[in-house]
NUTOR-148236 format. One record per atom (N, C-alpha, C): y, x, z; residue in one letter. Coordinates in steps of 0.2 Angstrom, whole numbers, padded with zeros to 4 digits, always signed. Example, Ala and Ser with C-alpha at 12.3 -4.5 7.8 and 13.67 -1.06 7.14 Angstrom:
# NUTOR-148236
-0028+0066+0039A
-0022+0062+0039A
-0016+0066+0039A
-0011+0064+0035S
-0005+0068+0036S
+0000+0064+0039S
# end
This chain:
# NUTOR-148236
-0005+0003+0002M
+0000+0001-0001M
+0007+0005+0000M
+0011+0001-0004K
+0018+0006-0005K
+0022+0003+0001K
+0028+0010+0004V
+0034+0006+0008V
+0036+0002+0009V
+0039+0000+0002G
+0041-0005+0001G
+0039-0012+0001G
+0031-0013+0000E
+0030-0018+0002E
+0030-0023+0010E
+0030-0018+0015I
+0029-0016+0020I
+0035-0024+0024I
+0040-0021+0022Q
+0046-0024+0024Q
+0044-0033+0023Q
+0044-0034+0016A
+0041-0044+0015A
+0037-0047+0019A
+0032-0042+0019R
+0026-0045+0025R
+0027-0045+0032R
+0032-0043+0034C
+0033-0042+0042C
+0041-0048+0040C
+0043-0048+0035Q
+0048-0053+0037Q
+0044-0060+0034Q
+0040-0060+0033G
+0034-0067+0032G
+0033-0068+0042G
+0030-0062+0042V
+0029-0065+0052V
+0033-0065+0054V
+0040-0062+0053L
+0042-0064+0059L
+0048-0070+0057L
+0046-0073+0052D
+0050-0081+0049D
+0044-0088+0053D
+0041-0083+0051A
+0034-0088+0054A
+0033-0089+0063A
+0035-0082+0063L
+0038-0083+0072L
+0045-0086+0074L
+0049-0086+0069S
+0054-0087+0072S
+0057-0094+0073S
+0051-0098+0069R
+0051-0104+0071R
+0050-0110+0074R
+0047-0103+0079I
+0044-0107+0087I
+0047-0105+0090I
+0049-0097+0091V
+0051-0094+0097V
+0059-0095+0095V
+0064-0098+0098V
+0072-0097+0097V
+0077-0093+0098V
+0078-0092+0093G
+0083-0082+0096G
+0082-0077+0100G
+0074-0074+0098K
+0071-0069+0101K
+0073-0066+0094K
+0075-0064+0092D
+0076-0060+0082D
+0073-0053+0085D
+0077-0050+0087E
+0076-0042+0090E
+0073-0039+0091E
+0068-0046+0097V
+0062-0043+0102V
+0058-0046+0098V
+0056-0053+0092L
+0051-0052+0089L
+0052-0044+0085L
+0055-0039+0082R
+0057-0036+0077R
+0055-0031+0080R
+0053-0030+0087Q
+0056-0023+0091Q
+0045-0022+0093Q
+0042-0030+0094I
+0035-0030+0093I
+0032-0030+0089I
+0034-0031+0082M
+0033-0031+0075M
+0032-0025+0075M
+0039-0018+0077A
+0037-0011+0076A
+0034-0009+0077A
+0031-0012+0085G
+0026-0007+0088G
+0017-0009+0086G
+0016-0014+0085I
+0013-0016+0084I
+0010-0011+0076I
+0015-0010+0067L
+0014-0008+0065L
+0014+0000+0066L
+0018+0002+0069A
+0017+0008+0074A
+0011+0011+0077A
+0005+0006+0078N
-0002+0004+0082N
+0000+0009+0089N
+0004+0005+0092G
+0007+0009+0099G
+0007-0001+0105G
+0005+0001+0109H
+0004-0004+0117H
+0010-0004+0118H
+0012-0011+0121I
+0020-0014+0122I
+0019-0018+0128I
+0023-0015+0131L
+0027-0019+0141L
+0033-0021+0138L
+0031-0027+0140I
+0036-0032+0141I
+0038-0035+0151I
+0043-0035+0151E
+0043-0033+0159E
+0051-0037+0159E
+0047-0047+0163D
+0054-0049+0162D
+0051-0053+0166D
+0055-0058+0167Y
+0054-0064+0174Y
+0049-0071+0168Y
+0046-0073+0171P
+0043-0081+0171P
+0044-0084+0165P
+0042-0089+0164G
+0044-0093+0160G
+0049-0091+0155G
+0045-0084+0149L
+0052-0083+0144L
+0047-0080+0138L
+0039-0084+0137A
+0037-0084+0131A
+0034-0079+0131A
+0033-0075+0135K
+0029-0067+0132K
+0021-0068+0131K
+0018-0075+0135T
+0009-0076+0131T
+0013-0076+0125T
+0015-0085+0124L
+0016-0087+0116L
+0018-0080+0113L
+0021-0078+0114I
+0022-0070+0109I
+0017-0067+0107I
+0014-0065+0111A
+0007-0059+0112A
+0002-0064+0103A
+0001-0073+0108R
-0006-0077+0104R
-0002-0079+0096R
+0004-0079+0097L
+0007-0081+0091L
+0004-0074+0086L
+0007-0069+0088F
+0006-0062+0082F
-0002-0061+0081F
-0005-0064+0087S
-0012-0062+0084S
-0015-0067+0078S
-0012-0073+0077Q
-0012-0077+0074Q
-0011-0076+0067Q
-0004-0074+0069A
-0001-0072+0060A
-0003-0067+0057A
-0007-0062+0059L
-0012-0054+0059L
-0016-0053+0060L
-0020-0060+0060E
-0027-0062+0057E
-0030-0057+0065E
-0030-0058+0072L
-0031-0051+0077L
-0037-0055+0079L
-0042-0052+0083R
-0045-0057+0089R
-0039-0057+0094R
-0039-0060+0101F
-0035-0063+0104F
-0040-0063+0109F
-0037-0057+0117S
-0042-0058+0124S
-0035-0060+0129S
-0035-0064+0131R
-0030-0066+0140R
-0034-0063+0145R
-0031-0058+0147I
-0035-0054+0154I
-0030-0054+0160I
-0029-0060+0165Q
-0025-0062+0171Q
-0029-0059+0174Q
-0026-0053+0174F
-0025-0046+0183F
-0025-0049+0188F
-0025-0048+0192T
-0025-0054+0199T
-0028-0046+0203T
-0028-0044+0212P
-0031-0041+0214P
-0039-0039+0216P
-0044-0045+0213D
-0050-0047+0215D
-0053-0044+0206D
-0049-0043+0205L
-0052-0043+0195L
-0053-0035+0196L
-0062-0034+0194L
-0064-0028+0193L
-0065-0023+0189L
-0065-0017+0185P
-0063-0012+0179P
-0072-0016+0176P
-0076-0017+0179G
-0081-0021+0172G
-0079-0028+0172G
-0072-0031+0174D
-0075-0038+0171D
-0069-0037+0167D
-0067-0031+0164I
-0060-0028+0158I
-0065-0026+0152I
-0068-0021+0157T
-0074-0019+0151T
-0079-0021+0148T
-0083-0021+0154G
-0090-0024+0153G
-0095-0022+0157G
-0102-0023+0158S
-0105-0017+0162S
-0109-0020+0158S
-0118-0016+0161S
-0123-0015+0159S
-0130-0022+0163S
-0132-0027+0163I
-0134-0030+0166I
-0144-0031+0162I
-0148-0030+0167Y
-0154-0030+0167Y
-0156-0036+0165Y
-0160-0035+0158A
-0164-0041+0152A
-0172-0038+0157A
-0170-0045+0160Q
-0178-0044+0162Q
-0185-0046+0155Q
-0182-0050+0152R
-0189-0048+0148R
-0188-0043+0142R
-0183-0042+0141E
-0184-0034+0138E
-0185-0028+0140E
-0186-0028+0148G
-0186-0024+0153G
-0182-0017+0153G
-0177-0019+0150R
-0170-0013+0149R
-0163-0016+0151R
-0160-0013+0154F
-0151-0013+0154F
-0149-0017+0146F
-0145-0020+0146E
-0141-0021+0141E
-0136-0022+0142E
-0130-0019+0141F
-0122-0020+0138F
-0116-0023+0134F
-0116-0029+0143R
-0113-0035+0139R
-0105-0031+0138R
-0103-0034+0131R
-0096-0030+0131R
-0089-0038+0134R
-0084-0034+0138G
-0080-0036+0143G
-0075-0039+0135G
-0068-0042+0139P
-0062-0045+0133P
-0061-0041+0132P
-0061-0033+0134I
-0057-0027+0128I
-0057-0025+0121I
-0064-0030+0121F
-0068-0027+0115F
-0067-0032+0108F
-0058-0033+0110T
-0056-0036+0105T
-0050-0032+0100T
-0044-0037+0095H
-0039-0032+0093H
-0035-0034+0095H
-0031-0038+0100L
-0026-0040+0103L
-0029-0039+0110L
-0027-0035+0117V
-0028-0040+0122V
-0022-0040+0125V
-0021-0047+0129L
-0015-0047+0134L
-0016-0045+0142L
-0012-0042+0142A
-0015-0040+0151A
-0009-0040+0154A
-0011-0049+0156D
-0004-0053+0160D
-0005-0050+0168D
+0002-0048+0167E
+0003-0047+0175E
+0000-0042+0178E
+0001-0038+0176I
-0002-0031+0174I
-0003-0027+0182I
+0003-0028+0184N
+0004-0024+0189N
+0000-0027+0197N
-0002-0034+0195R
-0006-0037+0201R
-0014-0034+0201R
-0014-0029+0198A
-0020-0028+0198A
-0022-0022+0204A
-0026-0020+0206T
-0025-0013+0209T
-0025-0008+0208T
-0024+0000+0208P
-0026+0005+0203P
-0032+0008+0199P
-0037+0004+0203K
-0043+0010+0201K
-0044+0004+0192K
-0044-0005+0194T
-0044-0010+0188T
-0039-0006+0183T
-0032-0005+0185Q
-0028-0005+0179Q
-0029+0003+0176Q
-0032+0006+0180S
-0032+0014+0177S
-0042+0012+0171S
-0044+0006+0172A
-0051+0005+0167A
-0043+0006+0159A
-0040+0002+0159L
-0036+0004+0152L
-0034+0012+0148L
-0036+0015+0154L
-0031+0020+0150L
-0036+0024+0144L
-0044+0025+0146E
-0048+0028+0140E
-0047+0025+0135E
-0047+0015+0136A
-0046+0012+0130A
-0038+0014+0125A
-0035+0013+0131M
-0028+0013+0126M
-0025+0022+0124M
-0029+0027+0127Q
-0028+0032+0122Q
-0034+0033+0118Q
-0040+0033+0122E
-0045+0035+0113E
-0047+0031+0111E
-0046+0026+0111R
-0048+0017+0107R
-0054+0018+0106R
-0057+0017+0115Q
-0065+0017+0117Q
-0066+0017+0122Q
-0071+0014+0126V
-0071+0008+0132V
-0080+0016+0131V
-0080+0022+0139T
-0085+0021+0142T
-0088+0019+0147T
-0095+0016+0149V
-0099+0013+0153V
-0104+0015+0154V
-0107+0018+0160D
-0112+0023+0161D
-0117+0028+0157D
-0110+0031+0154G
-0111+0038+0152G
-0110+0037+0141G
-0112+0030+0142Q
-0112+0029+0136Q
-0107+0025+0132Q
-0104+0029+0128S
-0096+0028+0124S
-0097+0024+0118S
-0090+0018+0118Y
-0091+0013+0115Y
-0086+0011+0110Y
-0084+0013+0104P
-0079+0012+0101P
-0074+0005+0101P
-0068+0005+0102L
-0066-0001+0099L
-0061-0004+0092L
-0062-0009+0088E
-0062-0009+0081E
-0055-0008+0079E
-0049-0005+0075P
-0045-0004+0074P
-0044-0012+0071P
-0034-0016+0074P
-0032-0011+0077P
-0033-0012+0083P
-0035-0009+0090F
-0034-0010+0098F
-0026-0008+0097F
-0024-0016+0103L
-0018-0015+0105L
-0017-0020+0109L
-0013-0015+0114V
-0013-0022+0121V
-0003-0025+0123V
-0004-0030+0124I
+0003-0031+0126I
+0001-0033+0134I
+0007-0029+0137A
+0003-0029+0143A
+0010-0033+0147A
+0011-0037+0151T
+0016-0039+0155T
+0017-0039+0162T
+0022-0040+0165Q
+0024-0040+0176Q
+0031-0040+0173Q
+0030-0044+0179N
+0036-0048+0184N
+0041-0040+0187N
+0046-0041+0187P
+0052-0037+0188P
+0053-0036+0197P
+0054-0042+0197I
+0056-0048+0204I
+0052-0046+0211I
+0043-0048+0209E
+0041-0047+0212E
+0033-0042+0213E
+0038-0040+0222L
+0035-0034+0224L
+0029-0036+0229L
+0029-0039+0234E
+0024-0040+0236E
+0017-0041+0234E
+0012-0038+0235G
+0005-0039+0231G
+0006-0037+0225G
+0010-0031+0225T
+0008-0028+0216T
+0007-0022+0219T
+0004-0020+0210Y
+0003-0011+0210Y
+0007-0008+0206Y
+0014-0007+0207P
+0015-0001+0201P
+0012+0005+0197P
+0013+0003+0192L
+0009+0005+0186L
+0012+0014+0187L
+0006+0017+0189P
+0008+0024+0187P
+0013+0030+0183P
+0013+0033+0182E
+0020+0033+0180E
+0014+0038+0173E
+0008+0041+0173A
+0002+0041+0167A
+0001+0035+0163A
+0001+0029+0166Q
-0001+0022+0164Q
+0003+0021+0158Q
+0013+0023+0161L
+0017+0018+0159L
+0019+0022+0151L
+0018+0031+0153D
+0018+0036+0146D
+0014+0031+0140D
+0008+0029+0141R
+0004+0025+0133R
+0007+0020+0134R
+0011+0014+0135F
+0013+0012+0133F
+0018+0012+0128F
+0019+0014+0120L
+0024+0017+0118L
+0031+0013+0117L
+0032+0006+0121M
+0038+0005+0122M
+0038+0000+0127M
+0046-0001+0131R
+0045-0008+0138R
+0053-0013+0134R
+0051-0017+0134I
+0055-0024+0131I
+0055-0028+0136I
+0061-0030+0135A
+0061-0038+0140A
+0064-0044+0135A
+0062-0049+0135V
+0063-0056+0132V
+0073-0056+0136V
+0074-0059+0138G
+0079-0062+0141G
+0077-0069+0140G
+0083-0072+0145Y
+0085-0079+0143Y
+0088-0081+0137Y
+0087-0088+0137P
+0091-0090+0130P
+0097-0093+0130P
+0102-0092+0125A
+0107-0094+0125A
+0106-0101+0127A
+0115-0105+0128R
+0111-0111+0129R
+0112-0116+0124R
+0114-0115+0116D
+0111-0118+0109D
+0105-0117+0108D
+0104-0111+0112E
+0096-0107+0107E
+0091-0113+0111E
+0094-0115+0119E
+0089-0118+0124E
+0089-0125+0122E
+0091-0128+0119R
+0093-0135+0117R
+0088-0134+0110R
+0090-0129+0108E
+0086-0130+0100E
+0077-0129+0102E
+0076-0127+0108M
+0070-0123+0110M
+0069-0131+0112M
+0070-0136+0115L
+0070-0141+0117L
+0069-0148+0111L
+0073-0148+0107R
+0072-0152+0101R
+0066-0151+0099R
+0065-0145+0097R
+0058-0144+0091R
+0052-0146+0098R
+0052-0144+0103R
+0045-0147+0108R
+0045-0155+0106R
+0050-0159+0108R
+0051-0165+0106R
+0047-0170+0098R
+0049-0166+0094E
+0049-0167+0088E
+0039-0164+0085E
+0037-0159+0088R
+0030-0157+0088R
+0026-0159+0092R
+0027-0165+0097R
+0025-0170+0101R
+0020-0167+0103R
+0017-0163+0105Q
+0010-0159+0108Q
+0014-0150+0111Q
+0011-0150+0115E
+0014-0143+0120E
+0008-0139+0115E
+0004-0139+0113R
+0001-0131+0108R
+0004-0131+0101R
+0006-0123+0100V
+0008-0124+0095V
+0003-0118+0092V
+0005-0117+0085D
-0001-0111+0083D
+0004-0110+0075D
+0003-0102+0073V
+0006-0102+0065V
-0001-0099+0063V
+0000-0102+0054P
-0005-0098+0051P
-0007-0091+0051P
-0011-0090+0046T
-0013-0081+0046T
-0006-0080+0038T
-0001-0076+0043V
+0003-0074+0035V
+0001-0064+0032V
-0002-0061+0037V
-0003-0054+0036V
-0011-0053+0037V
-0017-0057+0033P
-0023-0050+0031P
-0025-0047+0038P
-0028-0046+0040H
-0032-0041+0047H
-0034-0035+0040H
-0035-0035+0036D
-0035-0027+0032D
-0029-0026+0030D
-0024-0029+0027V
-0018-0027+0026V
-0014-0025+0031V
-0015-0026+0036L
-0010-0024+0043L
-0015-0019+0046L
-0020-0014+0044L
-0022-0009+0042L
-0019-0002+0036L
-0017-0007+0032A
-0015-0003+0025A
-0008-0004+0026A
-0004-0008+0030M
+0001-0006+0032M
+0003+0001+0037M
-0001+0000+0042Q
-0002+0004+0046Q
-0002+0010+0043Q
-0006+0013+0040A
-0009+0016+0036A
-0001+0020+0031A
+0001+0012+0029A
+0006+0018+0025A
+0013+0022+0028A
+0012+0020+0033L
+0018+0024+0039L
+0019+0030+0035L
+0014+0034+0034E
+0012+0040+0035E
+0014+0043+0030E
+0019+0038+0025D
+0023+0041+0020D
+0029+0040+0017D
+0032+0038+0025V
+0039+0036+0028V
+0040+0043+0027V
+0047+0046+0025Y
+0049+0053+0025Y
+0053+0056+0031Y
+0053+0060+0035V
+0057+0060+0041V
+0058+0071+0039V
+0066+0068+0038E
+0069+0073+0038E
+0069+0077+0043E
+0067+0084+0041A
+0066+0088+0046A
+0075+0088+0054A
+0082+0087+0052T
+0086+0087+0057T
+0080+0081+0058T
+0080+0074+0058I
+0080+0071+0061I
+0074+0070+0067I
+0068+0077+0065D
+0064+0080+0072D
+0069+0082+0075D
+0072+0086+0074E
+0080+0089+0080E
+0081+0084+0082E
+0083+0080+0081Y
+0090+0075+0083Y
+0081+0073+0090Y
+0075+0072+0089I
+0071+0067+0092I
+0071+0073+0098I
+0071+0080+0097V
+0068+0084+0103V
+0074+0086+0105V
+0079+0086+0102D
+0086+0086+0109D
+0089+0081+0113D
+0088+0073+0108L
+0087+0069+0117L
+0080+0072+0121L
+0075+0072+0119V
+0068+0070+0124V
+0070+0077+0128V
+0074+0083+0126R
+0073+0088+0131R
+0079+0086+0135R
+0084+0082+0131A
+0091+0083+0136A
+0089+0079+0141A
+0083+0073+0141T
+0084+0071+0149T
+0077+0076+0154T
+0076+0077+0150R
+0071+0083+0156R
+0077+0087+0160R
+0083+0088+0157D
+0087+0093+0159D
+0095+0088+0163D
+0093+0084+0162D
+0098+0080+0167D
+0098+0080+0175D
+0101+0086+0178H
+0102+0082+0185H
+0100+0076+0189H
+0099+0073+0184R
+0103+0064+0191R
+0091+0064+0186R
+0088+0064+0185V
+0079+0064+0184V
+0075+0070+0186V
+0073+0066+0190A
+0066+0070+0193A
+0057+0073+0186A
+0058+0066+0182L
+0055+0069+0179L
+0054+0065+0168L
+0056+0071+0165G
+0059+0069+0158G
+0055+0065+0157G
+0056+0062+0148V
+0049+0061+0144V
+0047+0066+0143V
+0041+0064+0141S
+0035+0070+0139S
+0035+0070+0131S
+0032+0075+0132P
+0030+0078+0120P
+0026+0070+0119P
+0021+0067+0121R
+0020+0061+0121R
+0026+0056+0118R
+0031+0052+0122G
+0037+0054+0122G
+0039+0053+0114G
+0041+0060+0114A
+0045+0062+0105A
+0038+0060+0101A
+0033+0060+0101L
+0028+0059+0097L
+0031+0049+0095L
+0032+0047+0101A
+0030+0042+0101A
+0034+0040+0098A
+0042+0039+0100L
+0048+0041+0095L
+0046+0042+0087L
+0044+0047+0086Q
+0042+0049+0078Q
+0040+0043+0076Q
+0034+0042+0078S
+0029+0036+0075S
+0036+0028+0077S
+0038+0026+0081I
+0043+0020+0080I
+0048+0020+0074I
+0053+0026+0076V
+0057+0024+0070V
+0054+0024+0064V
+0050+0029+0060R
+0044+0026+0054R
+0046+0021+0053R
+0041+0016+0059A
+0041+0008+0057A
+0049+0006+0056A
+0050+0008+0060E
+0059+0005+0061E
+0062+0005+0051E
+0061+0011+0052A
+0063+0010+0043A
+0060+0009+0039A
+0051+0008+0040A
+0050+0003+0034A
+0054-0004+0035A
+0052-0006+0041L
+0055-0013+0044L
+0061-0014+0038L
+0066-0009+0038R
+0071-0012+0035R
+0072-0010+0027R
+0067-0009+0024G
+0064-0006+0017G
+0067-0001+0015G
+0066+0005+0021R
+0068+0011+0017R
+0061+0015+0018R
+0060+0019+0012D
+0054+0025+0014D
+0057+0034+0016D
+0062+0034+0024Y
+0062+0037+0025Y
+0067+0034+0031Y
+0068+0040+0037V
+0071+0038+0041V
+0077+0041+0044V
+0084+0036+0047T
+0090+0039+0050T
+0091+0039+0054T
+0097+0043+0056P
+0100+0043+0065P
+0099+0034+0068P
+0101+0032+0063D
+0100+0024+0066D
+0096+0022+0070D
+0089+0022+0066D
+0084+0021+0067D
+0083+0024+0074D
+0082+0029+0076V
+0081+0033+0081V
+0085+0030+0087V
+0093+0027+0087K
+0096+0026+0091K
+0094+0021+0094K
+0091+0015+0086A
+0090+0008+0088A
+0083+0008+0095A
+0079+0015+0091M
+0071+0012+0096M
+0074+0018+0103M
+0079+0022+0105A
+0076+0028+0108A
+0076+0022+0117A
+0080+0019+0118V
+0080+0017+0125V
+0073+0014+0127V
+0071+0008+0121P
+0064+0002+0122P
+0058+0009+0122P
+0060+0017+0121V
+0053+0020+0117V
+0054+0026+0125V
+0058+0026+0127L
+0062+0033+0131L
+0061+0030+0138L
+0065+0023+0139A
+0068+0023+0145A
+0063+0026+0153A
+0056+0021+0150H
+0050+0021+0154H
+0049+0025+0157H
+0047+0031+0151R
+0044+0037+0153R
+0049+0039+0160R
+0055+0039+0161I
+0061+0044+0165I
+0061+0043+0172I
+0059+0046+0175V
+0057+0045+0180V
+0065+0047+0186V
+0069+0044+0190L
+0073+0048+0195L
+0073+0050+0199L
+0076+0054+0202R
+0078+0057+0210R
+0078+0054+0215R
+0073+0051+0219P
+0074+0047+0224P
+0080+0045+0227P
+0084+0052+0227E
+0091+0048+0231E
+0095+0047+0226E
+0094+0047+0220L
+0100+0039+0215L
+0098+0034+0219L
+0091+0030+0219W
+0087+0023+0219W
+0091+0018+0219W
+0092+0021+0227V
+0099+0018+0232V
+0104+0016+0227V
+0108+0019+0221A
+0113+0017+0217A
+0112+0016+0212A
+0104+0011+0212R
+0104+0007+0207R
+0106+0008+0200R
+0107+0017+0199L
+0107+0019+0192L
+0100+0017+0190L
+0099+0014+0183S
+0092+0014+0178S
+0092+0021+0174S
+0086+0021+0171P
+0082+0025+0164P
+0085+0022+0158P
+0088+0018+0159V
+0090+0014+0152V
+0097+0019+0150V
+0101+0018+0158E
+0107+0022+0157E
+0108+0029+0157E
+0103+0031+0160I
+0100+0039+0157I
+0104+0042+0147I
+0097+0037+0147V
+0095+0037+0141V
+0100+0037+0133V
+0106+0032+0138A
+0114+0028+0135A
+0117+0034+0134A
+0117+0039+0141D
+0122+0044+0143D
+0118+0050+0138D
+0111+0053+0136V
+0110+0054+0130V
+0112+0056+0125V
+0111+0049+0123M
+0114+0050+0115M
+0122+0048+0115M
+0126+0048+0121K
+0132+0049+0119K
+0132+0057+0119K
+0129+0061+0124R
+0128+0065+0123R
+0128+0070+0116R
+0122+0070+0115V
+0118+0071+0109V
+0120+0069+0104V
+0125+0075+0101P
+0125+0073+0092P
+0120+0070+0087P
+0122+0065+0084S
+0116+0065+0078S
+0118+0068+0073S
+0111+0070+0069P
+0118+0071+0062P
+0118+0068+0057P
+0117+0071+0051K
+0118+0067+0046K
+0113+0068+0039K
+0110+0063+0037V
+0104+0062+0035V
+0107+0065+0028V
+0101+0065+0022E
+0103+0062+0014E
+0097+0055+0014E
+0097+0053+0009A
+0092+0047+0009A
+0085+0052+0006A
+0080+0049+0008G
+0073+0052+0006G
+0070+0055+0000G
# end
């Protein structure tokens, strides 16, 4: 598939979803870019903002098998990955696959599960495989995790460690709709006359795989690489930061900006693509110094400051 075809196909998916999810075009674009880049996405926002609905609709529009796992304190690793069960008739153990064996996993309220259960996702997210009882089982591509967590509830939750946060390509927020958008949402619900809402397949599964592979043809000029490296290293040198962005973060940013360029109908990356994706890709990888927590300084502000300090390059069309 040529890079030029990606924009039209992605726009078809976004148009289908925007007829249901009102006023969240930028959020849908970011998630579409994350899926194109074959990355995992963390959505951190308040309840009732259509996080689950968005994940399910993307799975339908892209013809992906979908599993929703509700994370709770009593959830066990085997409830996610599956486990070996003794089959008495055959006289041997059989592996029963868990809900992680799918294309798109919604890990709902991921911070409610214990660290041991959260870590059951680590190998799957990084290696795209599951190991149980010494046997490895590959996950069929594409394997994507969309996780949600509630930022206001702290009691009975287990914050994701930095090592696991780093495996998410990006962290985004949905946000409340504007007044007119909320009214439009109510009107559409009346017209539908039912709670359940679905979308048809817009991009078949095999076409999505071809679109992901085509991103390798998106040109990245050397000055863009230097810009990404300068941004990442600036987070590590900031006196307010205890832990800056890792090299994995630099690779993630390069991956997502190629997807962003393709969504814009280009086969080359510009500095504006980097600026558009820097905050959702880099902010959750930054750990502030403990003494600054009380000042309510956020990693988002750190990334914004870094982008002001680091000069952006001028590039020619590839």
